[in-house]
C-alpha atoms as a printed R data frame, in Angstrom:
    type eleno elety resid chain resno      x      y       z
1   ATOM     1    CA   MET     A     1  0.136 -0.280  -0.110
2   ATOM     2    CA   ALA     A     2  1.267  3.104  -0.704
3   ATOM     3    CA   SER     A     3  1.474  6.198   1.284
4   ATOM     4    CA   THR     A     4  0.533  9.427   0.398
5   ATOM     5    CA   THR     A     5  1.722 11.201   3.067
6   ATOM     6    CA   PRO     A     6  4.680 13.534   1.706
7   ATOM     7    CA   THR     A     7  8.155 12.378   2.739
8   ATOM     8    CA   ALA     A     8 11.031 14.301   3.450
9   ATOM     9    CA   THR     A     9 13.975 13.992   0.988
10  ATOM    10    CA   THR     A    10 17.313 13.659   1.666
11  ATOM    11    CA   GLU     A    11 18.669 15.712  -0.989
12  ATOM    12    CA   GLU     A    12 20.162 19.030  -0.224
13  ATOM    13    CA   PRO     A    13 18.854 22.355  -2.290
14  ATOM    14    CA   ALA     A    14 21.181 23.348  -4.787
15  ATOM    15    CA   LYS     A    15 23.758 25.481  -3.364
16  ATOM    16    CA   THR     A    16 24.322 29.296  -5.231
17  ATOM    17    CA   ALA     A    17 27.714 30.199  -5.523
18  ATOM    18    CA   ALA     A    18 28.995 33.118  -3.441
19  ATOM    19    CA   PRO     A    19 28.821 36.498  -5.118
20  ATOM    20    CA   THR     A    20 32.465 37.244  -6.528
21  ATOM    21    CA   LEU     A    21 33.842 41.202  -6.434
22  ATOM    22    CA   TRP     A    22 33.096 41.328 -10.327
23  ATOM    23    CA   SER     A    23 29.894 39.194 -10.443
24  ATOM    24    CA   PRO     A    24 27.690 42.234 -10.588
25  ATOM    25    CA   LEU     A    25 29.504 43.103 -13.691
26  ATOM    26    CA   THR     A    26 28.203 40.005 -15.580
27  ATOM    27    CA   LEU     A    27 24.617 41.694 -15.262
28  ATOM    28    CA   PRO     A    28 24.508 44.011 -18.532
29  ATOM    29    CA   LEU     A    29 23.031 46.830 -17.647
30  ATOM    30    CA   PHE     A    30 24.602 47.100 -14.300
31  ATOM    31    CA   ARG     A    31 27.712 46.879 -16.063
32  ATOM    32    CA   ARG     A    32 26.814 49.842 -18.859
33  ATOM    33    CA   LEU     A    33 25.675 52.062 -15.942
34  ATOM    34    CA   TRP     A    34 28.591 51.301 -13.861
35  ATOM    35    CA   ILE     A    35 30.955 51.908 -17.279
36  ATOM    36    CA   ALA     A    36 28.941 55.520 -17.330
37  ATOM    37    CA   LEU     A    37 29.677 55.948 -13.911
38  ATOM    38    CA   LEU     A    38 33.146 55.187 -14.444
39  ATOM    39    CA   THR     A    39 33.677 57.475 -17.171
40  ATOM    40    CA   GLU     A    40 31.536 60.582 -15.691
41  ATOM    41    CA   ASN     A    41 33.892 60.287 -12.513
42  ATOM    42    CA   ILE     A    42 37.072 60.244 -14.572
43  ATOM    43    CA   CYS     A    43 35.605 63.458 -16.455
44  ATOM    44    CA   SER     A    44 34.591 65.344 -13.504
45  ATOM    45    CA   TRP     A    45 37.821 64.584 -12.370
46  ATOM    46    CA   LEU     A    46 39.562 66.042 -15.583
47  ATOM    47    CA   LEU     A    47 37.004 69.103 -15.140
48  ATOM    48    CA   ASP     A    48 38.038 69.733 -11.666
49  ATOM    49    CA   VAL     A    49 41.779 69.542 -12.445
50  ATOM    50    CA   THR     A    50 40.825 72.450 -15.606
51  ATOM    51    CA   ASN     A    51 39.051 74.915 -13.534
52  ATOM    52    CA   GLY     A    52 41.932 74.977 -10.700
53  ATOM    53    CA   TRP     A    53 44.242 75.813 -13.449
54  ATOM    54    CA   LEU     A    54 41.770 77.936 -15.471
55  ATOM    55    CA   MET     A    55 41.286 79.960 -12.382
56  ATOM    56    CA   THR     A    56 45.029 80.478 -11.172
57  ATOM    57    CA   SER     A    57 45.464 81.353 -15.277
58  ATOM    58    CA   LEU     A    58 42.211 84.135 -15.176
59  ATOM    59    CA   SER     A    59 42.824 85.432 -11.282
60  ATOM    60    CA   SER     A    60 45.952 85.617  -8.810
61  ATOM    61    CA   SER     A    61 43.608 86.058  -6.076
62  ATOM    62    CA   PRO     A    62 43.915 83.124  -3.698
63  ATOM    63    CA   VAL     A    63 40.031 83.461  -2.921
64  ATOM    64    CA   MET     A    64 39.033 83.615  -6.275
65  ATOM    65    CA   VAL     A    65 41.194 80.351  -6.269
66  ATOM    66    CA   SER     A    66 39.941 78.724  -3.173
67  ATOM    67    CA   LEU     A    67 35.898 79.815  -4.468
68  ATOM    68    CA   VAL     A    68 36.597 76.629  -7.573
69  ATOM    69    CA   GLN     A    69 36.184 74.187  -4.638
70  ATOM    70    CA   THR     A    70 33.381 76.068  -2.745
71  ATOM    71    CA   ALA     A    71 31.672 76.514  -5.931
72  ATOM    72    CA   ALA     A    72 31.919 72.901  -7.157
73  ATOM    73    CA   LEU     A    73 30.805 71.357  -3.644
74  ATOM    74    CA   LEU     A    74 28.218 74.113  -2.471
75  ATOM    75    CA   PRO     A    75 25.604 72.455  -4.283
76  ATOM    76    CA   ILE     A    76 26.001 69.325  -2.796
77  ATOM    77    CA   LEU     A    77 25.048 71.066   0.682
78  ATOM    78    CA   PHE     A    78 22.359 72.933  -0.982
79  ATOM    79    CA   PHE     A    79 20.644 70.438  -2.821
80  ATOM    80    CA   ALA     A    80 21.488 66.839  -1.693
81  ATOM    81    CA   LEU     A    81 18.165 66.432   0.106
82  ATOM    82    CA   PRO     A    82 15.720 67.888  -2.467
83  ATOM    83    CA   SER     A    83 17.705 65.690  -4.861
84  ATOM    84    CA   GLY     A    84 17.133 62.768  -3.004
85  ATOM    85    CA   ALA     A    85 13.436 63.492  -2.754
86  ATOM    86    CA   LEU     A    86 12.980 64.390  -6.605
87  ATOM    87    CA   THR     A    87 14.589 60.664  -7.203
88  ATOM    88    CA   ASP     A    88 12.376 59.054  -5.170
89  ATOM    89    CA   ILE     A    89  8.884 61.182  -6.371
90  ATOM    90    CA   LEU     A    90 10.192 61.242 -10.453
91  ATOM    91    CA   ASN     A    91 10.975 59.158 -13.157
92  ATOM    92    CA   ARG     A    92 14.887 58.360 -12.637
93  ATOM    93    CA   ARG     A    93 16.007 57.729 -16.104
94  ATOM    94    CA   SER     A    94 14.735 61.413 -17.151
95  ATOM    95    CA   ILE     A    95 16.756 62.831 -14.109
96  ATOM    96    CA   LEU     A    96 19.797 61.307 -15.331
97  ATOM    97    CA   LEU     A    97 19.372 61.903 -18.526
98  ATOM    98    CA   TRP     A    98 18.661 65.274 -17.979
99  ATOM    99    CA   THR     A    99 21.560 65.846 -15.298
100 ATOM   100    CA   GLU     A   100 23.964 64.297 -17.809
101 ATOM   101    CA   ALA     A   101 22.861 66.405 -20.752
102 ATOM   102    CA   SER     A   102 23.602 69.783 -18.350
103 ATOM   103    CA   LEU     A   103 26.549 68.337 -17.645
104 ATOM   104    CA   CYS     A   104 27.526 67.980 -21.483
105 ATOM   105    CA   PHE     A   105 26.254 71.237 -22.110
106 ATOM   106    CA   VAL     A   106 27.761 73.434 -19.016
107 ATOM   107    CA   SER     A   107 31.377 71.548 -20.514
108 ATOM   108    CA   ALA     A   108 30.278 72.925 -23.913
109 ATOM   109    CA   ILE     A   109 29.784 76.714 -22.949
110 ATOM   110    CA   LEU     A   110 32.800 76.116 -21.032
111 ATOM   111    CA   ALA     A   111 35.266 74.981 -23.738
112 ATOM   112    CA   ALA     A   112 33.597 77.407 -26.454
113 ATOM   113    CA   LEU     A   113 34.395 80.388 -23.576
114 ATOM   114    CA   VAL     A   114 37.859 78.862 -23.636
115 ATOM   115    CA   TYR     A   115 38.449 78.938 -27.216
116 ATOM   116    CA   LEU     A   116 36.341 82.653 -27.595
117 ATOM   117    CA   LYS     A   117 38.804 84.035 -24.841
118 ATOM   118    CA   MET     A   118 35.817 85.119 -23.212
119 ATOM   119    CA   LEU     A   119 35.974 83.633 -20.034
120 ATOM   120    CA   THR     A   120 35.981 85.548 -16.773
121 ATOM   121    CA   GLY     A   121 36.404 84.292 -13.122
122 ATOM   122    CA   PRO     A   122 33.319 85.205 -11.742
123 ATOM   123    CA   LEU     A   123 31.607 83.527 -15.136
124 ATOM   124    CA   LEU     A   124 34.177 80.761 -14.705
125 ATOM   125    CA   LEU     A   125 32.345 79.875 -11.076
126 ATOM   126    CA   VAL     A   126 28.776 80.321 -12.192
127 ATOM   127    CA   LEU     A   127 29.560 77.225 -14.518
128 ATOM   128    CA   ILE     A   128 31.566 75.286 -11.809
129 ATOM   129    CA   PHE     A   129 27.707 75.869  -9.867
130 ATOM   130    CA   ILE     A   130 25.646 74.443 -11.924
131 ATOM   131    CA   ASN     A   131 28.084 71.848 -13.124
132 ATOM   132    CA   GLY     A   132 27.630 70.998  -8.989
133 ATOM   133    CA   THR     A   133 24.159 71.326  -9.517
134 ATOM   134    CA   GLY     A   134 23.696 69.024 -11.613
135 ATOM   135    CA   LEU     A   135 26.534 66.326  -9.902
136 ATOM   136    CA   ALA     A   136 24.160 67.045  -6.659
137 ATOM   137    CA   PHE     A   137 21.160 65.675  -8.756
138 ATOM   138    CA   SER     A   138 22.663 62.838 -10.263
139 ATOM   139    CA   MET     A   139 24.200 61.339  -7.325
140 ATOM   140    CA   PRO     A   140 21.613 59.849  -5.773
141 ATOM   141    CA   VAL     A   141 20.116 58.733  -8.961
142 ATOM   142    CA   TRP     A   142 22.850 56.265  -9.644
143 ATOM   143    CA   GLN     A   143 22.647 54.976  -6.402
144 ATOM   144    CA   THR     A   144 19.451 54.234  -6.320
145 ATOM   145    CA   VAL     A   145 19.166 52.783  -9.978
146 ATOM   146    CA   THR     A   146 21.984 50.161  -8.607
147 ATOM   147    CA   ALA     A   147 19.137 48.786  -6.062
148 ATOM   148    CA   GLU     A   148 16.738 48.287  -8.961
149 ATOM   149    CA   ILE     A   149 19.117 46.593 -11.294
150 ATOM   150    CA   VAL     A   150 20.796 44.633  -8.970
151 ATOM   151    CA   PRO     A   151 19.770 41.254  -7.388
152 ATOM   152    CA   VAL     A   152 19.601 41.559  -3.672
153 ATOM   153    CA   ALA     A   153 22.596 39.308  -2.817
154 ATOM   154    CA   GLN     A   154 24.700 41.090  -5.104
155 ATOM   155    CA   GLN     A   155 23.455 44.542  -3.785
156 ATOM   156    CA   PRO     A   156 26.388 45.194  -1.617
157 ATOM   157    CA   ILE     A   157 29.194 44.009  -3.993
158 ATOM   158    CA   ALA     A   158 27.719 46.082  -6.564
159 ATOM   159    CA   TYR     A   159 27.528 49.449  -4.114
160 ATOM   160    CA   VAL     A   160 31.675 48.380  -3.646
161 ATOM   161    CA   LEU     A   161 31.866 48.415  -7.276
162 ATOM   162    CA   GLY     A   162 29.836 51.992  -7.577
163 ATOM   163    CA   GLY     A   163 31.988 53.350  -4.814
164 ATOM   164    CA   HIS     A   164 35.255 52.069  -6.825
165 ATOM   165    CA   ALA     A   165 33.973 53.963  -9.744
166 ATOM   166    CA   LYS     A   166 33.902 56.980  -7.925
167 ATOM   167    CA   SER     A   167 37.246 56.602  -6.230
168 ATOM   168    CA   GLN     A   168 39.410 55.504  -9.002
169 ATOM   169    CA   PRO     A   169 39.647 58.652 -10.572
170 ATOM   170    CA   ALA     A   170 40.614 59.899  -7.761
171 ATOM   171    CA   LEU     A   171 43.510 57.268  -7.070
172 ATOM   172    CA   TRP     A   172 44.830 57.720 -10.623
173 ATOM   173    CA   HIS     A   173 44.431 61.857 -10.346
174 ATOM   174    CA   ALA     A   174 46.795 60.978  -6.820
175 ATOM   175    CA   LEU     A   175 49.498 59.031  -8.774
176 ATOM   176    CA   ARG     A   176 49.538 61.279 -11.685
177 ATOM   177    CA   SER     A   177 50.379 64.350  -9.630
178 ATOM   178    CA   ASP     A   178 52.922 62.262  -7.167
179 ATOM   179    CA   PHE     A   179 54.607 61.115 -10.713
180 ATOM   180    CA   ALA     A   180 54.692 64.680 -12.074
181 ATOM   181    CA   ALA     A   181 56.023 66.175  -8.719
182 ATOM   182    CA   ALA     A   182 58.878 63.710  -8.928
183 ATOM   183    CA   GLY     A   183 59.668 63.976 -12.446
């Protein structure tokens, strides 16, 4: 007589491999966004160096040179909370596209003004502030998108990779500066 009661199986459930540092990069969408984030940060660091250099060539005033970093970082202080709230309310893709387009537009204006020799110190500070505002509004989107496209098990590693994409340009900038100073 066959028993109809279920019996426990002795088979163990299939084990999934522990995620590695590079496993989130196997996801095509995350990989594309990570490369975009890395590229954005490299360009951002290049722009920071260029802005400082430009200001020293436009003005010998230490105050104007120090205002370069103030203009770049003050938008983060002003807009960190509102940008996070807007990220939760509005379409994240639209925010990301608009902020990235604005960053490209500001960079194009800056390049044109330098080429035409029409750039002044105060105008450079305004453009840096606008660029910083775009970055302040894009940062929460980058962080939120990671949680949406990466499986929960891989999210901690994806955040590490995101931090790596943010700090890698700084590392190379510091190394380049050290080699330039030594040479």
